[in-house]
C-alpha angles and dihedrals in degrees: 000000000000092000090051091049089050088054089049092052091046090051090049088054091049091049090050090054093048088047089057089048089052092050091052089049088057091054093045092048091050091049092048090047093051092045091048091051091049092049093045097049100025101049100010097242130123140180131204087209090062090051093047095048088059093059090042088057091045090053091050094046092053098041100044093034093057096076090055091051089053092047092049089049092236097124124123118274135182098242098193094107103000097075093052096054119111131204115354094345093104091050091054090049089051091051091049092049093047094049100039104033119011103042099043092045095045092045091050093047092048089049096050096039096054095071089050091053091044092052092052090047097048095043094042090231113200129195113267090228118102107263090012124156134246110274105217096083091060095041089052088063091070103059090034094053095042092048092048092050089049091051091047087050089056089050091050090049091051092049093050094048090047089049091053089049091051093246099111133045112225134169104240094183107112116194113235116229117256114250 
């Protein structure tokens, strides 16, 4: 179990780094957006490339930020039953959700999105907009993000099993959403 916990801690570290990357992508996208608005209305010039880089950054911030959200336990839950569980009940629900929903879906999405990325990379696909950008950097966000969420899911599964075995200290208090 110690090797698996080492993997989980390594994956936590990786997710932290990609979370920082996502936060910088937010800032960069906001700056590009503001600059683009200034250029468009201030000097009456525009570029499709500037518009596209904003949604490229948005794709990257969502896709590589998602593993951090899972690691930080800030992801969306259906709180109908979850919030009422006592003891280890929430941990068992997490394990069930990881095994039955998150990991199969993320694995499948990573699997089917990689050929799409690879096709855009090999063919050098470019946006059909005038002044548009090459597409492979944005399509790479999909298999990368899905694979990172899958790996973080494995890490979360390891931590929860280790917690149930008494080998890992984990905060099982989950904050209920404000309503």
